[in-house]
N, C-alpha and C positions, 0 to 999 in steps of 0.2 A: 718425729718427721723433720727432715731438714731440706731446705730449698737451696739448690746449687744454681748459680747464675753465670751464664757465659755471654758477655757482650762482644759482638764481633762486627768486623768490617771486611770488605774484599774489593779487589779490582778498582782501587782508587785511581790508578793510572795517572798519578800526580795532578789530579784535578782538585784543587784546594779551595775552590769558591766556598764550599760548605765546611771547611776544616774548623773554623771558629765555632760554628754551630755544633759540630760533632764533639769538640772538646767540652763545650758547655753541657751537652747532653750526658757525656760520659762522667763528667765531674759530679753533676747533680744525681745521676743514677747511682753511682758508687757511694756517694755520701749517704744517700737514703738506705742503701743496703748495709752500710757499716752501722748506721743507727739501729737497724732492725736485727743486726747480728747475723745476716746471711752472707756466706762466702761467695766470692765472684772471681772470675778471670776475664781479662780483656785480650782479645785475639785479633790478629790480622791474617787474612788468608792468602796474601800474595798479590803480585802486580800492584803493590803500593807505588813502586817506582815506574816512571815512564819517561824516556829521554826526549819526548816531544817538548817537555817542560824545560825552560831555561834553567830553573833551579836544579833539576835533576841532572841535566846535561853539564851545566857549569860547575856543579859541586860533585859530580860523579856519584850521586846517591847519598852522599854524606848528609845533605839537608833533610832527606827523607828519614834517615835514621834519627836525626836530632828531633824531628817532629814526633816520631814514634816514642822516643825516649821521654820527651816532655809531656806527652799525652798519657804516659804511664801504662803502656802496653806491657803485658806479661809474656806472651808468646806470639811468634809469627812463623809462618812458613813462606817460601818464596814461590813466585810464579815465573813464567817464561820471560817476562820483561826484566826481572832481576837476573835470571839464569843465563839467557842467551843474547842479551843486548849489551852486557858488560864483558870485558875481558876477564880471564881468570884472576889476574893480579888485582884488578879493580874490585872484583867481587870478594876476593879474600881480604882486601883492605877495608871495604866499606862497613863491615860489621864489627870492626875492632873496638869501636866506641859505643857499642850497643849496651843498653841497660836491661834489655829483654833477652829471652832465649829464642834461638831459631831451631825449630823442629822440622827435620827433613830426613826421611829415611832412604830415599832412592837416588841420591847423588853421591858419586865417588870420584876420587882422583883416578887417573889411569893406573896408578899403583894398587888400586883396590881399597885404599884408605878413604874414610870420609873426611871432608874438610874440617878443620879444627873449630870453625865458627858455628857448627850445627851438630845436633845429635838426633838419632832416629825417633826417639820418644822421650817423654818425661812423665814422671809420676808425681802428682801434687796431692798434698793432704788438704782437703777442703773441709775443715772442721771435723776431722775424724773420718771422712769419706775419702778413700784413695781413688783418685781419678787419673787414668792413663791417657796421655795425649800422643797421637801419632801424626806425623806430617808427611805429605806426599805432594809431588808436583808433576805436571804433565811431561811426558817423555818426548823430546825432539832429538833423537840420537845423532842424526847427521850434524846438527848445529852444535850440540853439546860436545861432540867428539872433536870438532874442529877447534874448539876453545880449550881443549885439554881435559875435558871431563868425561866420565862414564856415567850415563844416566840409565838406571835400571827400570824395567817394566814395573809400574806402581802396583798393579794387582798381585804380581808374583811376590813382590817385596812385603806386601801387607799381611798375607795370610799367616806366616809364621810369627809375625810380631803380635797379631791378635791372640794367637794361641798362647804365646808367652805371657802377655799382659793379663789375660783372663785369670791366670793363676796368682797374679800379684795385686790386682786392683778390684775395686767394687764397680767401676764404671769406665767405659772406654769411649773417648771422643776422637774421631778422625778429623784432622784438619786437612782438607783436600783441595788442592789447586789442579784438579784434573778434569772437572766438568761434570754436569748433572748426569749424562748417560753413564759415566763411570760410577758415580755415586749410587745410582739406582742399581747397577749391576752388583756392586759391593753389598748393598742392603739385601739383595735377593740371594746372593751366593755365599756370603761369609757371615756365619753366626757370631754373635758376641759383641757387635759394635752397637752401642746405645744411641749415639748421636753422630751424624756426619755434618760438619759445618763446611760447606763447599764454596766454590768460586770458579773462575776461568770462563764459564759460559754465560755469566752476567744474568742469570735467571733471578727474577723477583718472586720469591716464595713468601707470600704475605703471612701465612700461618704454618709454613713448613710443609713437608710432605712425609707421610708415614708409609713405609713399606715394611710389611710384617711388623717386627718390633723395633725397627730402626727409624729414628726421626732425621730427616734431611732438612737443613736450613741453608739459605743463600740470600744475599742482600744486594742484588743488582750490581750497580757499578757507579763509579765517579763520586762516591760519597753522598749520594742522594738519600740513602737510608743507613741506619744502623740496625743490626740484628740483636735480638735478645732471646736466648734459649734458657728455659727454666726446667730443671729436672728435680722432681720431688723424690727423695730417697728415704725409705723406712729403715732406720738404723737397727731396730730390733729384729726385723725380718730379713735384713741385709738384701733388700731388693728395691728396684725402681718401681714406683707406683704410678707415676705420671710424668709426662714430658710434653713441653709445648714450645712453639716458636712464634715470635712476633717480629714484625718490621716496624721501625719507627721512622716516619718521615722527619727529616731534620729541619725543624723550624725554630729551634732555640735561638735566643738572643746570642750573637756570637761572643765568644770569649775574646776580650780585647788583646790580651797578651798573646794568645795563639794567632790571632790575625796579624799582629805586628811581627811575629816571628816568621810567618809566611812571607810577608813583604820584605823583611830584612834578608831572608835566605834567597829569595828571588833576585834581589838586587845584587847580592854577592855572586850568584850564579852568572848573571849578566856581565858583571864586572870581570869575571874570570874568562870571558869570551870576547874580549876587545882586541885581540891580536889582528892586525891588518893582513889580509890575504891577497887583495888585488886592488886595482884602481880602475874605475870606469870613466871614460871620457863623456859618456852620455847615458841617460837612463835606459833601462832595458825593461820592456813590458812583457807580460805573459797573457796568452789567451789559451784557455784549456781546450779549445776546439780548433786550434790552428797550429801550424808549425812555427814556433817562435824561438828566439835565440837560446834561452836557457835550457829548455827541454832538449834542443838539438845538441847543445854542449854536453849535457848529461848523457844522452844516448851515445855520443862519441866517446865519452869517458868510460862508459860501460864496455864498449867495443874494445877499447885499448886495454883497460884493466884486465879484462877476461881473455885477452889475446884471441878475439873472435873475429869472424868474417863480417858480422853485422852487429850493430847496437840497437836496442829496443827499449823504450820506456813509454809510459803514458804521461801525457802532458799535465795531468792533474797532480802529479807529485811535486810540481813547482807551484806553491800556493799563491805567490805574488811576485811581482818584478822587483828590480833593484834600482835605486836612484843613482845619479851620477856621483862620483867621488869614491872615497875609500870604502872597500868592502871588508867587513870584519868577520871573524868566525861566528859571532852572534848573528850577523845578517844572514849568513848562509844557513845557519840553523833555523832562523826565523822563517825562511822561505821553503826549507826542505827539512822539516822536523821529524820525519818518519824513521822509526827503528827498522829500516828495511836494508837488506844486504844484497850485494851483487850475486849473480848466478849465471853460469854458462850452460847452455843446452845445445844439443845437436839434432836437427830435424831436416826433413826433405824440403825441396823446393815446393812441392805440392802442398805441404803443411804450412809453409810460409804464406802462400797465397790464401790458404784457409784463415790464417791469423789476420792478414790484412783485411779480408772481407768481414771478419767478425768485428774488427776495430772500426770499420766504416759505419757500422750500424749505430743509429741514434741511441738505442737503448743501452748499448755498451758505453758510449761516450758520456751519457748523462747518468750512469749508474752511481748512486750514492753509497759507496763502499764503506762499511764499518768493520773494523778489525783487520786481521792479517798484517798488522803493523802500519796500515795506511792511516794517516792523520789528516788527509785532505777532505775535500767536499765531493768531487765527482772523479771518475776515472779519466775522462777526457780523451782526446785523440791519441792514437798510437803514433809515436815519433821514432823514426829510424835513422841510423847512421850507416852510410855506405849502401843504402837501398833506396831506390826510387820506383815510382809506379804512376801510371795514368789511371783514370777511372772512367767507367762508362755505365749507362743504365741498361739493365737486362731485366725485362719483365717488371719494370718499375723499381728494381733494386739496384743500388749502387755497388759496383764490383770493380776489382782491380784488373788492369791490363798492362801489357808492356812492362812487366816487373824486371828490374835490372839490379844486379849487385856489382858495385864499382863500375857501372856503365856497361857491364856485360849481361846479356839476356839471361834470366833465371832459367836453370835447368830443372825440370820437374822432379827427376829421379836423383839428382845430386844431393848430397848431404852438406848442410851449411851449419856453422857454429854461430850461436847468437849470445851476446852478452846482454843480460836483461836483469830483472828484479825477482827476488824470491817470492813476492806476492803471487806471481803468475804460476808458480809451482804449487802453491798452497790452496788456491781456490779452484773454481771450474770455469774461469773466464775464458781461458785460451787452452782448450783440450790438448792440442799438440805439445805444448810445453809441459802440461801436467803428465803426459805419457812419456816424455823424453827422459833420457839419462841426464841427470843433473849434477853439476859441480858448484858447490857454494863457496863463497869467499867471505870469511870472517876474520877479524872483527869489524872490518871497514863497513861503513854505511853509505848510503847514497850521497849524503852531504859531504862526506870525506872525499868522494870522487869528484863531486862538483867543485869543491874548494881546490882540489889538486889541478883540475883542468883550467879553472879561472886563473890560478897562479901561473900555470904554464903559458897561457895565452896572453898574459900581460906583457 
C-alpha cells in the first residue's frame, strides 16, 4: 500500500497575508512526508494572480511566479484572473521564469496551437504509481477572443483526455478552475477521474465531496486554508482503496523569508507605478451615495472610450478620493484596483428608466458585491455622463422623472448606446444590460480610462 499526497491551494487572488503561514505549513508537511517516504505534489488551482494587488499590477504577475517558485509548487493551472486580465503578450512572458509546470488543456492560440508555456496534461511517477494530471479553466470566450486566444469548452476538451490517460496511468487527477457545479457534472458524467481538485467558486469543502467514485476537493479563497488530499493505492491489486480530503486552517508561525519576499515584491511593484499622470490643485473626495467628481470623470471616460451616447458607472468603483498634488499610476490603481473592463450596450429609453429606478433603491446602492472583478465595498449610486433626471416619490418609492440625454428629453422607444462596465453584463443587477447586445473593450481596465481622462483634463 502506498499513500499519495496532494497539497493544494486555490483562488489566492494575490491575498498574501497568510503566505508566510502557508509556506511554513507546506515546508513542515513536505518534510514529514519525505521522512515517511510518501510521495507528494504541491498544486495551485489558479487565480493566484489578481491585479487589485500592487505587487501583481506593478510586476505584471512576475512577483506571483517568484512566490510560487520559491514555495516549491510542482504544477499549477490558470484561472480567469490570469487568463483575461493580462494581455496575451504579458501572459506569454509571465511564465518564462517558472520552475513549475502549467497544466491547461482548453486554451489555444487563434492558430489552433497551444501556448508554449503550458501543456494539456502531465504524467507523474509517484513512487511507481503513474498519476495523470489534467488542467482546465473556465471559458469566457468573448473576453479570451478579444485578447487573441481561443478558449474551448472545458467539458468537451476533458472527455477524450480522460479516455487517453486511463490507458496510460493508474490514477487521474483533474485540476479544475471551472467551479463546483462543473466538477459535480464531471463526476456524474465522466468515468475514470479519481480526484477533482477544484476552484473558481471559492467553496470550502472541509472533508471533500464524494460523487460516485470521484472525490472533489476545494479550499476556499484568499489563502485562508490549504487543502490536503490523500489517496491510498494498492500496488499489488493496481487499484485505489481509499481517498480523503482535508482542509487545514493556516495558523502556522509565518516563514520569515517568505514574509520578507512578499514585502520586497510589493515594494518593487509600487516603485514600478510611480509615473506621474496628473496634478490636482485641490483634494477630491468621494461619496459612494452621491455624484462626486471622480465617478463622474470615469462615467464620462466610459462614454468617450466606447463612443456611446451615455456613460454609466457605479460610484463604489472609486474606493477613495485623491489628495492635492501629483497623481501617480499607483494612486489611480489604489483608488480603482478592479480588474474590470469597459463595455458598450444598446438599450431603449424605457430600459434606461428601469436602470435608473433600480439604481435609486437603497438595497442596490448598499449591496456588498463580492466577485465579478469588483474589489470595492458596496455598489453605490449609479452615476451618468450626458444623462440627467429628477426624482419623485410614487407610492412611497423614489422614481426618476424628466430624464434627459444631453439636455433633450428621453424618448421611450429610441435606442441609446451606453458605455459602462462589464460587471453589469455578468450579474443580475441591471437586467436590461444583461439582456442587451454587448461589446467589450480589452485589455483596458477602468483605471486606465480614469488615468486617461485625468491626464486630458489637466
